[in-house]
C-alpha positions in Angstrom: 91.7 64.9 105.8 95.4 64.6 105.5 97.6 66.2 108.2 99.8 68.9 106.7 102.4 70.3 109.2 103.5 73.0 106.7 99.9 74.3 106.5 99.8 74.6 110.3 103.1 76.5 110.4 102.0 78.8 107.7 98.8 79.6 109.6 100.8 80.3 112.7 103.1 82.6 110.8 100.2 84.6 109.4 98.7 85.0 112.8 102.1 86.2 114.2 102.5 88.6 111.2 99.1 90.2 111.9 99.8 90.5 115.6 103.2 92.2 115.3 102.7 94.2 112.1 103.1 97.9 112.4 105.0 98.0 115.7 107.9 100.0 114.5 106.3 101.9 111.7 104.9 104.6 113.9 101.3 103.8 112.8 100.0 103.7 116.4 101.5 107.1 117.2 98.5 108.9 115.7 96.1 107.1 118.0 97.5 108.2 121.3 94.3 110.0 122.2 90.7 109.1 121.8 89.5 109.1 118.2 87.4 112.0 117.0 84.9 112.7 114.2 84.4 116.2 112.8 81.3 117.2 111.0 80.4 120.5 109.3 76.9 121.8 109.0 75.3 125.0 107.7 75.4 126.6 111.2 78.6 125.2 112.5 80.8 122.2 113.3 80.4 119.2 115.6 83.4 117.4 117.0 82.6 114.0 118.5 85.4 112.5 120.7 85.1 109.0 122.2 85.3 109.4 125.9 83.9 106.3 127.7 83.5 106.6 131.4 84.3 110.3 131.4 82.3 112.8 133.5 81.9 116.5 132.9 84.3 117.2 135.7 87.0 115.2 134.0 86.9 117.5 130.9 88.6 120.9 130.3 87.9 122.7 127.0 89.7 125.9 125.9 89.5 128.0 122.8 92.2 130.6 122.0 93.8 131.9 118.7 91.6 129.6 116.6 92.9 126.5 118.5 90.4 124.4 120.4 92.1 122.3 123.1 90.3 119.4 124.9 92.0 117.8 127.9 90.5 114.7 129.6 91.6 113.2 132.9 89.6 110.1 133.8 90.2 108.4 137.1 88.7 105.0 137.8 88.3 104.0 141.4 90.3 100.7 141.9 90.1 100.3 145.7 87.8 98.1 147.6 85.2 99.7 149.7 82.8 98.5 152.4 81.4 95.1 151.6 82.7 95.1 148.0 86.1 93.6 147.3 87.8 94.5 144.0 89.0 91.2 142.4 90.1 92.5 139.0 90.4 95.8 137.3 90.8 96.0 133.5 89.9 99.6 133.0 92.5 102.1 134.1 93.0 105.8 134.4 93.9 107.8 131.3 94.7 111.3 130.3 94.7 112.8 126.9 94.8 116.2 125.2 93.6 117.0 121.7 94.0 120.2 119.9 92.1 121.2 116.8 93.1 124.1 114.5 89.9 125.8 113.5 88.9 128.5 111.0 88.5 132.0 112.2 84.7 131.9 111.6 84.0 130.2 115.0 82.0 132.2 117.6 83.7 131.4 120.9 80.7 132.6 122.9 78.5 129.9 121.3 80.8 126.9 121.8 78.8 124.2 123.6 80.4 121.0 125.2 78.6 118.1 126.7 79.2 114.5 127.6 76.6 112.1 126.3 76.5 108.3 126.0 80.3 107.9 126.1 81.1 110.8 123.8 82.3 114.3 124.3 80.3 116.5 121.9 81.5 119.9 121.0 79.2 122.2 119.0 80.9 125.1 117.4 78.7 127.8 115.9 80.0 129.7 112.9 80.6 133.5 113.3 83.3 135.9 112.3 84.3 136.9 115.8 87.1 135.0 117.6 87.8 135.6 121.3 89.5 133.2 123.9 87.0 131.6 126.3 86.7 128.7 128.7 83.8 126.5 128.1 81.6 124.9 130.7 80.9 121.2 130.1 77.3 120.0 130.8 76.0 116.5 131.1 72.4 115.7 129.9 
């Protein structure tokens, strides 16, 4: 194989272009919070939010005026304790808030929120009534 320095430089340029593309286009702004999937079924909706390492106590869910607001505050313990010495910590604390504008057919009395396998699952039952309510988060 013949050595081609132009090929090597072109490969390096392509890698740098992929690495730095989109930095000032604002593309990343829509991903400030954890990603969510929303499903609709015959009986209601399911909102699935990625929430790795989150416990039920870290989550606050509110429904008011057809707006569902989810706030997560995850704290990771980074201090050494007892006979364990923390050498490296790559997971940090994070907070995020997501709001979803919903149709007025959601029954706030039947909203169910739970943390399961690294996801926050919100089940929203369809019903014409709409009253503000704080939802308890359960872990199964």
